[in-house]
C-alpha positions as protocol buffer text, in pm:
chain_id: "A"
residue {
  index: 1
  type: MET
  ca { x: -1445 y: -9172 z: -20927 }
}
residue {
  index: 2
  type: GLU
  ca { x: -1266 y: -9499 z: -20858 }
}
residue {
  index: 3
  type: LEU
  ca { x: -1147 y: -9536 z: -20498 }
}
residue {
  index: 4
  type: THR
  ca { x: -909 y: -9805 z: -20377 }
}
residue {
  index: 5
  type: GLU
  ca { x: -1044 y: -9804 z: -20022 }
}
residue {
  index: 6
  type: VAL
  ca { x: -1295 y: -9595 z: -19830 }
}
residue {
  index: 7
  type: GLU
  ca { x: -1494 y: -9631 z: -19511 }
}
residue {
  index: 8
  type: SER
  ca { x: -1823 y: -9599 z: -19696 }
}
residue {
  index: 9
  type: THR
  ca { x: -1903 y: -9469 z: -20043 }
}
residue {
  index: 10
  type: ASN
  ca { x: -2220 y: -9311 z: -19901 }
}
residue {
  index: 11
  type: ILE
  ca { x: -2026 y: -9120 z: -19637 }
}
residue {
  index: 12
  type: TYR
  ca { x: -1769 y: -9009 z: -19895 }
}
residue {
  index: 13
  type: ALA
  ca { x: -2035 y: -8900 z: -20145 }
}
residue {
  index: 14
  type: MET
  ca { x: -2237 y: -8710 z: -19884 }
}
residue {
  index: 15
  type: GLU
  ca { x: -1925 y: -8523 z: -19772 }
}
residue {
  index: 16
  type: GLN
  ca { x: -1860 y: -8424 z: -20133 }
}
residue {
  index: 17
  type: LEU
  ca { x: -2222 y: -8315 z: -20181 }
}
residue {
  index: 18
  type: GLN
  ca { x: -2228 y: -8109 z: -19862 }
}
residue {
  index: 19
  type: ALA
  ca { x: -1903 y: -7939 z: -19962 }
}
residue {
  index: 20
  type: ASN
  ca { x: -2052 y: -7854 z: -20305 }
}
residue {
  index: 21
  type: LEU
  ca { x: -1788 y: -8070 z: -20469 }
}
residue {
  index: 22
  type: ALA
  ca { x: -2031 y: -8316 z: -20630 }
}
residue {
  index: 23
  type: GLY
  ca { x: -2312 y: -8253 z: -20876 }
}
residue {
  index: 24
  type: HIS
  ca { x: -2578 y: -8470 z: -21031 }
}
residue {
  index: 25
  type: GLY
  ca { x: -2439 y: -8791 z: -21174 }
}
residue {
  index: 26
  type: ALA
  ca { x: -2118 y: -8800 z: -20972 }
}
residue {
  index: 27
  type: ALA
  ca { x: -2042 y: -9163 z: -20892 }
}
residue {
  index: 28
  type: TYR
  ca { x: -1802 y: -9307 z: -20637 }
}
residue {
  index: 29
  type: PHE
  ca { x: -1693 y: -9669 z: -20670 }
}
residue {
  index: 30
  type: ALA
  ca { x: -1477 y: -9842 z: -20407 }
}
residue {
  index: 31
  type: HIS
  ca { x: -1276 y: -10162 z: -20445 }
}
residue {
  index: 32
  type: ASN
  ca { x: -1295 y: -10199 z: -20067 }
}
residue {
  index: 33
  type: GLN
  ca { x: -1525 y: -10055 z: -19802 }
}
residue {
  index: 34
  type: THR
  ca { x: -1406 y: -10080 z: -19443 }
}
residue {
  index: 35
  type: GLY
  ca { x: -1739 y: -9967 z: -19297 }
}
residue {
  index: 36
  type: GLY
  ca { x: -2008 y: -10014 z: -19560 }
}
residue {
  index: 37
  type: LYS
  ca { x: -2351 y: -9893 z: -19452 }
}
residue {
  index: 38
  type: GLY
  ca { x: -2679 y: -10084 z: -19470 }
}
residue {
  index: 39
  type: GLN
  ca { x: -3033 y: -10008 z: -19359 }
}
residue {
  index: 40
  type: HIS
  ca { x: -3100 y: -9923 z: -18991 }
}
residue {
  index: 41
  type: GLY
  ca { x: -2732 y: -9882 z: -18912 }
}
residue {
  index: 42
  type: LYS
  ca { x: -2640 y: -10234 z: -19021 }
}
residue {
  index: 43
  type: ARG
  ca { x: -2303 y: -10295 z: -19182 }
}
residue {
  index: 44
  type: TRP
  ca { x: -2268 y: -10405 z: -19542 }
}
residue {
  index: 45
  type: ILE
  ca { x: -1994 y: -10671 z: -19519 }
}
residue {
  index: 46
  type: THR
  ca { x: -1790 y: -10717 z: -19836 }
}
residue {
  index: 47
  type: GLU
  ca { x: -1488 y: -10910 z: -19955 }
}
residue {
  index: 48
  type: PRO
  ca { x: -1238 y: -10663 z: -20109 }
}
residue {
  index: 49
  type: GLY
  ca { x: -1246 y: -10655 z: -20488 }
}
residue {
  index: 50
  type: SER
  ca { x: -1540 y: -10892 z: -20527 }
}
residue {
  index: 51
  type: HIS
  ca { x: -1835 y: -10655 z: -20499 }
}
residue {
  index: 52
  type: LEU
  ca { x: -1996 y: -10362 z: -20667 }
}
residue {
  index: 53
  type: ALA
  ca { x: -1994 y: -10092 z: -20399 }
}
residue {
  index: 54
  type: MET
  ca { x: -2096 y: -9756 z: -20541 }
}
residue {
  index: 55
  type: THR
  ca { x: -2277 y: -9435 z: -20452 }
}
residue {
  index: 56
  type: VAL
  ca { x: -2432 y: -9196 z: -20704 }
}
residue {
  index: 57
  type: VAL
  ca { x: -2526 y: -8833 z: -20638 }
}
residue {
  index: 58
  type: LEU
  ca { x: -2867 y: -8730 z: -20776 }
}
residue {
  index: 59
  type: ASP
  ca { x: -3035 y: -8391 z: -20810 }
}
residue {
  index: 60
  type: CYS
  ca { x: -3380 y: -8421 z: -20651 }
}
residue {
  index: 61
  type: SER
  ca { x: -3484 y: -8056 z: -20667 }
}
residue {
  index: 62
  type: PHE
  ca { x: -3772 y: -8143 z: -20903 }
}
residue {
  index: 63
  type: LEU
  ca { x: -3928 y: -8361 z: -20633 }
}
residue {
  index: 64
  type: SER
  ca { x: -4101 y: -8256 z: -20313 }
}
residue {
  index: 65
  type: ILE
  ca { x: -3990 y: -8394 z: -19977 }
}
residue {
  index: 66
  type: SER
  ca { x: -4315 y: -8593 z: -19963 }
}
residue {
  index: 67
  type: GLN
  ca { x: -4210 y: -8780 z: -20280 }
}
residue {
  index: 68
  type: GLN
  ca { x: -3901 y: -8945 z: -20132 }
}
residue {
  index: 69
  type: PHE
  ca { x: -4023 y: -9298 z: -20199 }
}
residue {
  index: 70
  type: SER
  ca { x: -4029 y: -9224 z: -20572 }
}
residue {
  index: 71
  type: LEU
  ca { x: -3649 y: -9210 z: -20564 }
}
residue {
  index: 72
  type: SER
  ca { x: -3638 y: -9546 z: -20389 }
}
residue {
  index: 73
  type: VAL
  ca { x: -3858 y: -9697 z: -20661 }
}
residue {
  index: 74
  type: MET
  ca { x: -3645 y: -9545 z: -20935 }
}
residue {
  index: 75
  type: ALA
  ca { x: -3322 y: -9675 z: -20783 }
}
residue {
  index: 76
  type: ALA
  ca { x: -3469 y: -10021 z: -20727 }
}
residue {
  index: 77
  type: LEU
  ca { x: -3584 y: -10045 z: -21088 }
}
residue {
  index: 78
  type: GLY
  ca { x: -3248 y: -9929 z: -21224 }
}
residue {
  index: 79
  type: THR
  ca { x: -3071 y: -10188 z: -21010 }
}
residue {
  index: 80
  type: TYR
  ca { x: -3323 y: -10454 z: -21113 }
}
residue {
  index: 81
  type: ASP
  ca { x: -3265 y: -10376 z: -21484 }
}
residue {
  index: 82
  type: PHE
  ca { x: -2893 y: -10426 z: -21428 }
}
residue {
  index: 83
  type: PHE
  ca { x: -2913 y: -10744 z: -21220 }
}
residue {
  index: 84
  type: ASN
  ca { x: -3193 y: -10909 z: -21419 }
}
residue {
  index: 85
  type: LYS
  ca { x: -2984 y: -10888 z: -21738 }
}
residue {
  index: 86
  type: TYR
  ca { x: -2740 y: -11140 z: -21588 }
}
residue {
  index: 87
  type: ALA
  ca { x: -2942 y: -11330 z: -21327 }
}
residue {
  index: 88
  type: GLY
  ca { x: -3266 y: -11370 z: -21520 }
}
residue {
  index: 89
  type: GLU
  ca { x: -3635 y: -11359 z: -21443 }
}
residue {
  index: 90
  type: GLU
  ca { x: -3612 y: -11493 z: -21088 }
}
residue {
  index: 91
  type: THR
  ca { x: -3482 y: -11152 z: -20980 }
}
residue {
  index: 92
  type: ARG
  ca { x: -3719 y: -10960 z: -20752 }
}
residue {
  index: 93
  type: ILE
  ca { x: -3730 y: -10636 z: -20552 }
}
residue {
  index: 94
  type: LYS
  ca { x: -3783 y: -10693 z: -20182 }
}
residue {
  index: 95
  type: TRP
  ca { x: -3954 y: -10401 z: -20012 }
}
residue {
  index: 96
  type: PRO
  ca { x: -3831 y: -10140 z: -19985 }
}
residue {
  index: 97
  type: ASN
  ca { x: -3531 y: -10179 z: -20217 }
}
residue {
  index: 98
  type: ASP
  ca { x: -3326 y: -10496 z: -20168 }
}
residue {
  index: 99
  type: MET
  ca { x: -3239 y: -10708 z: -20469 }
}
residue {
  index: 100
  type: TYR
  ca { x: -3331 y: -11076 z: -20435 }
}
residue {
  index: 101
  type: TRP
  ca { x: -3276 y: -11381 z: -20652 }
}
residue {
  index: 102
  type: ARG
  ca { x: -3517 y: -11656 z: -20553 }
}
residue {
  index: 103
  type: ASP
  ca { x: -3511 y: -11633 z: -20170 }
}
residue {
  index: 104
  type: ARG
  ca { x: -3156 y: -11501 z: -20146 }
}
residue {
  index: 105
  type: LYS
  ca { x: -3024 y: -11148 z: -20108 }
}
residue {
  index: 106
  type: ALA
  ca { x: -2800 y: -11028 z: -20389 }
}
residue {
  index: 107
  type: GLY
  ca { x: -2778 y: -10660 z: -20307 }
}
residue {
  index: 108
  type: GLY
  ca { x: -2922 y: -10360 z: -20133 }
}
residue {
  index: 109
  type: ILE
  ca { x: -2974 y: -9986 z: -20167 }
}
residue {
  index: 110
  type: LEU
  ca { x: -2928 y: -9713 z: -19907 }
}
residue {
  index: 111
  type: ILE
  ca { x: -3053 y: -9363 z: -19988 }
}
residue {
  index: 112
  type: GLU
  ca { x: -2958 y: -9059 z: -19782 }
}
residue {
  index: 113
  type: THR
  ca { x: -3087 y: -8710 z: -19850 }
}
residue {
  index: 114
  type: GLN
  ca { x: -2979 y: -8350 z: -19821 }
}
residue {
  index: 115
  type: VAL
  ca { x: -3258 y: -8103 z: -19745 }
}
residue {
  index: 116
  type: ARG
  ca { x: -3211 y: -7725 z: -19736 }
}
residue {
  index: 117
  type: GLY
  ca { x: -3506 y: -7555 z: -19573 }
}
residue {
  index: 118
  type: SER
  ca { x: -3810 y: -7706 z: -19744 }
}
residue {
  index: 119
  type: ILE
  ca { x: -3622 y: -7795 z: -20062 }
}
residue {
  index: 120
  type: TRP
  ca { x: -3496 y: -8146 z: -20131 }
}
residue {
  index: 121
  type: HIS
  ca { x: -3157 y: -8052 z: -20269 }
}
residue {
  index: 122
  type: GLY
  ca { x: -3003 y: -8388 z: -20345 }
}
residue {
  index: 123
  type: SER
  ca { x: -2952 y: -8748 z: -20248 }
}
residue {
  index: 124
  type: VAL
  ca { x: -2677 y: -9004 z: -20241 }
}
residue {
  index: 125
  type: VAL
  ca { x: -2787 y: -9348 z: -20359 }
}
residue {
  index: 126
  type: GLY
  ca { x: -2560 y: -9623 z: -20232 }
}
residue {
  index: 127
  type: ILE
  ca { x: -2581 y: -9961 z: -20404 }
}
residue {
  index: 128
  type: GLY
  ca { x: -2408 y: -10281 z: -20303 }
}
residue {
  index: 129
  type: ILE
  ca { x: -2424 y: -10587 z: -20528 }
}
residue {
  index: 130
  type: ASN
  ca { x: -2261 y: -10927 z: -20468 }
}
residue {
  index: 131
  type: LEU
  ca { x: -2067 y: -10999 z: -20784 }
}
residue {
  index: 132
  type: ASN
  ca { x: -1780 y: -11247 z: -20748 }
}
residue {
  index: 133
  type: GLN
  ca { x: -1784 y: -11361 z: -20384 }
}
residue {
  index: 134
  type: VAL
  ca { x: -1867 y: -11729 z: -20329 }
}
residue {
  index: 135
  type: HIS
  ca { x: -1794 y: -11769 z: -19957 }
}
residue {
  index: 136
  type: PHE
  ca { x: -1989 y: -11552 z: -19712 }
}
residue {
  index: 137
  type: PRO
  ca { x: -1979 y: -11509 z: -19333 }
}
residue {
  index: 138
  type: GLY
  ca { x: -2217 y: -11736 z: -19144 }
}
residue {
  index: 139
  type: SER
  ca { x: -2378 y: -11428 z: -18992 }
}
residue {
  index: 140
  type: LEU
  ca { x: -2537 y: -11353 z: -19329 }
}
residue {
  index: 141
  type: PRO
  ca { x: -2841 y: -11580 z: -19353 }
}
residue {
  index: 142
  type: ASN
  ca { x: -2918 y: -11590 z: -19724 }
}
residue {
  index: 143
  type: PRO
  ca { x: -2661 y: -11419 z: -19952 }
}
residue {
  index: 144
  type: VAL
  ca { x: -2604 y: -11493 z: -20319 }
}
residue {
  index: 145
  type: SER
  ca { x: -2371 y: -11349 z: -20583 }
}
residue {
  index: 146
  type: LEU
  ca { x: -2388 y: -11321 z: -20959 }
}
residue {
  index: 147
  type: LYS
  ca { x: -2096 y: -11563 z: -20984 }
}
residue {
  index: 148
  type: GLN
  ca { x: -2289 y: -11823 z: -20784 }
}
residue {
  index: 149
  type: ILE
  ca { x: -2589 y: -11774 z: -21013 }
}
residue {
  index: 150
  type: THR
  ca { x: -2407 y: -11765 z: -21348 }
}
residue {
  index: 151
  type: GLY
  ca { x: -2072 y: -11934 z: -21284 }
}
residue {
  index: 152
  type: LYS
  ca { x: -1895 y: -11632 z: -21439 }
}
residue {
  index: 153
  type: ASP
  ca { x: -1650 y: -11374 z: -21308 }
}
residue {
  index: 154
  type: PHE
  ca { x: -1732 y: -11005 z: -21356 }
}
residue {
  index: 155
  type: ASN
  ca { x: -1523 y: -10692 z: -21394 }
}
residue {
  index: 156
  type: THR
  ca { x: -1640 y: -10478 z: -21104 }
}
residue {
  index: 157
  type: VAL
  ca { x: -1555 y: -10140 z: -21256 }
}
residue {
  index: 158
  type: ALA
  ca { x: -1720 y: -10219 z: -21589 }
}
residue {
  index: 159
  type: MET
  ca { x: -2030 y: -10343 z: -21407 }
}
residue {
  index: 160
  type: ALA
  ca { x: -2044 y: -10023 z: -21201 }
}
residue {
  index: 161
  type: LYS
  ca { x: -2041 y: -9815 z: -21519 }
}
residue {
  index: 162
  type: GLU
  ca { x: -2321 y: -10027 z: -21664 }
}
residue {
  index: 163
  type: LEU
  ca { x: -2528 y: -9984 z: -21349 }
}
residue {
  index: 164
  type: CYS
  ca { x: -2484 y: -9606 z: -21375 }
}
residue {
  index: 165
  type: GLU
  ca { x: -2634 y: -9617 z: -21723 }
}
residue {
  index: 166
  type: ASN
  ca { x: -2936 y: -9812 z: -21598 }
}
residue {
  index: 167
  type: LEU
  ca { x: -2988 y: -9567 z: -21314 }
}
residue {
  index: 168
  type: GLU
  ca { x: -2966 y: -9264 z: -21542 }
}
residue {
  index: 169
  type: THR
  ca { x: -3229 y: -9412 z: -21775 }
}
residue {
  index: 170
  type: ARG
  ca { x: -3470 y: -9467 z: -21486 }
}
residue {
  index: 171
  type: TYR
  ca { x: -3387 y: -9124 z: -21339 }
}
residue {
  index: 172
  type: GLN
  ca { x: -3482 y: -8954 z: -21665 }
}
residue {
  index: 173
  type: GLU
  ca { x: -3811 y: -9147 z: -21667 }
}
residue {
  index: 174
  type: LEU
  ca { x: -3887 y: -9022 z: -21317 }
}
residue {
  index: 175
  type: LYS
  ca { x: -3792 y: -8666 z: -21407 }
}
residue {
  index: 176
  type: ALA
  ca { x: -4029 y: -8687 z: -21704 }
}
residue {
  index: 177
  type: GLY
  ca { x: -4316 y: -8766 z: -21466 }
}
residue {
  index: 178
  type: ASP
  ca { x: -4343 y: -9143 z: -21505 }
}
residue {
  index: 179
  type: TYR
  ca { x: -4364 y: -9226 z: -21133 }
}
residue {
  index: 180
  type: LYS
  ca { x: -4701 y: -9403 z: -21149 }
}
residue {
  index: 181
  type: GLU
  ca { x: -4574 y: -9627 z: -21428 }
}
residue {
  index: 182
  type: GLN
  ca { x: -4255 y: -9695 z: -21234 }
}
residue {
  index: 183
  type: LEU
  ca { x: -4453 y: -9781 z: -20921 }
}
residue {
  index: 184
  type: ALA
  ca { x: -4668 y: -10022 z: -21125 }
}
residue {
  index: 185
  type: GLN
  ca { x: -4353 y: -10194 z: -21255 }
}
residue {
  index: 186
  type: TYR
  ca { x: -4207 y: -10202 z: -20905 }
}
residue {
  index: 187
  type: ASN
  ca { x: -4519 y: -10376 z: -20775 }
}
residue {
  index: 188
  type: GLU
  ca { x: -4510 y: -10629 z: -21058 }
}
residue {
  index: 189
  type: LEU
  ca { x: -4157 y: -10721 z: -20953 }
}
residue {
  index: 190
  type: LEU
  ca { x: -4226 y: -10721 z: -20579 }
}
residue {
  index: 191
  type: PHE
  ca { x: -4078 y: -11007 z: -20378 }
}
residue {
  index: 192
  type: LYS
  ca { x: -4347 y: -11248 z: -20249 }
}
residue {
  index: 193
  type: ARG
  ca { x: -4634 y: -11046 z: -20395 }
}
residue {
  index: 194
  type: GLY
  ca { x: -4958 y: -11242 z: -20364 }
}
residue {
  index: 195
  type: LEU
  ca { x: -4797 y: -11494 z: -20129 }
}
residue {
  index: 196
  type: GLU
  ca { x: -4826 y: -11554 z: -19757 }
}
residue {
  index: 197
  type: VAL
  ca { x: -4521 y: -11448 z: -19556 }
}
residue {
  index: 198
  type: LYS
  ca { x: -4420 y: -11403 z: -19194 }
}
residue {
  index: 199
  type: LEU
  ca { x: -4356 y: -11053 z: -19062 }
}
residue {
  index: 200
  type: LYS
  ca { x: -4252 y: -10936 z: -18717 }
}
residue {
  index: 201
  type: LYS
  ca { x: -4375 y: -10625 z: -18535 }
}
residue {
  index: 202
  type: ASP
  ca { x: -4287 y: -10545 z: -18173 }
}
residue {
  index: 203
  type: ASN
  ca { x: -4176 y: -10906 z: -18113 }
}
residue {
  index: 204
  type: ILE
  ca { x: -4504 y: -11041 z: -18253 }
}
residue {
  index: 205
  type: VAL
  ca { x: -4465 y: -11273 z: -18552 }
}
residue {
  index: 206
  type: PHE
  ca { x: -4769 y: -11299 z: -18778 }
}
residue {
  index: 207
  type: ASN
  ca { x: -4872 y: -11430 z: -19118 }
}
residue {
  index: 208
  type: CYS
  ca { x: -5008 y: -11208 z: -19392 }
}
residue {
  index: 209
  type: VAL
  ca { x: -5033 y: -11188 z: -19771 }
}
residue {
  index: 210
  type: ILE
  ca { x: -4825 y: -10927 z: -19954 }
}
residue {
  index: 211
  type: LYS
  ca { x: -5053 y: -10714 z: -20172 }
}
residue {
  index: 212
  type: GLY
  ca { x: -4820 y: -10438 z: -20291 }
}
residue {
  index: 213
  type: VAL
  ca { x: -4665 y: -10106 z: -20198 }
}
residue {
  index: 214
  type: SER
  ca { x: -4841 y: -9768 z: -20188 }
}
residue {
  index: 215
  type: GLU
  ca { x: -4731 y: -9446 z: -20362 }
}
residue {
  index: 216
  type: THR
  ca { x: -4579 y: -9324 z: -20037 }
}
residue {
  index: 217
  type: GLY
  ca { x: -4393 y: -9648 z: -19966 }
}
residue {
  index: 218
  type: GLU
  ca { x: -4615 y: -9837 z: -19719 }
}
residue {
  index: 219
  type: LEU
  ca { x: -4621 y: -10216 z: -19751 }
}
residue {
  index: 220
  type: LEU
  ca { x: -4980 y: -10325 z: -19817 }
}
residue {
  index: 221
  type: VAL
  ca { x: -5090 y: -10661 z: -19679 }
}
residue {
  index: 222
  type: SER
  ca { x: -5402 y: -10859 z: -19599 }
}
residue {
  index: 223
  type: GLY
  ca { x: -5469 y: -11082 z: -19300 }
}
residue {
  index: 224
  type: GLY
  ca { x: -5206 y: -10917 z: -19081 }
}
residue {
  index: 225
  type: LEU
  ca { x: -5208 y: -10708 z: -18765 }
}
residue {
  index: 226
  type: LEU
  ca { x: -5267 y: -10402 z: -18983 }
}
residue {
  index: 227
  type: ASN
  ca { x: -5336 y: -10346 z: -19353 }
}
residue {
  index: 228
  type: SER
  ca { x: -5023 y: -10138 z: -19412 }
}
residue {
  index: 229
  type: PHE
  ca { x: -4683 y: -10079 z: -19257 }
}
residue {
  index: 230
  type: ARG
  ca { x: -4425 y: -9803 z: -19289 }
}
residue {
  index: 231
  type: PHE
  ca { x: -4064 y: -9893 z: -19347 }
}
residue {
  index: 232
  type: GLY
  ca { x: -3905 y: -9979 z: -19014 }
}
residue {
  index: 233
  type: GLU
  ca { x: -4231 y: -10092 z: -18851 }
}
residue {
  index: 234
  type: VAL
  ca { x: -4192 y: -10458 z: -18944 }
}
residue {
  index: 235
  type: GLU
  ca { x: -3917 y: -10708 z: -19017 }
}
residue {
  index: 236
  type: TRP
  ca { x: -3927 y: -10999 z: -19257 }
}
residue {
  index: 237
  type: VAL
  ca { x: -3906 y: -11345 z: -19106 }
}
residue {
  index: 238
  type: LEU
  ca { x: -3755 y: -11554 z: -19384 }
}
residue {
  index: 239
  type: GLU
  ca { x: -3731 y: -11929 z: -19336 }
}
């Protein structure tokens, strides 16, 4: 569904899912989001008409609640496939599921779930990609768009449809039981893997080397305060 303006495609999609008005594969694309959602309650700031802002509804009933990170991996790979086609081999996945080109953020993913009892009924997968914007607010430290990378303008609706195809391909892989292979690919594409980075935990900044990500989504490091961190325990300190 193509929407002219909405507060957040994730909010809209979740309302449709909860009202039993959206099934697997339903996609909601907005030309403008007035209150786009990012991780940890952050806002996803967009310039109207210049971004890919979309949420897809996915049936997750074949997965257990303990397998939630597998959906994050699947969505990250589908988004990578889409972005890499245009931006090239310097595209990386920053844990847990941001899209980076070199050291700059090109997009992000926000997944919200619907659980009924002990059954994982469904999820809404919100994806924001910088397509045509070339001027960003100073409050965003390191953004980049496909236009800045390629010098080309992109049709946002056509790109959203293409991204849906990439996601469906990766979803079918996951449904067929290919999670371990997907996780291996995710780790191969991991931002800063094998390199020393700065992370921050409880106001303590420390150096460590990124080793990979576990099956359940913990960031694995060496030389840090701990050997692994759950999402939300640490922040990246990018210079």
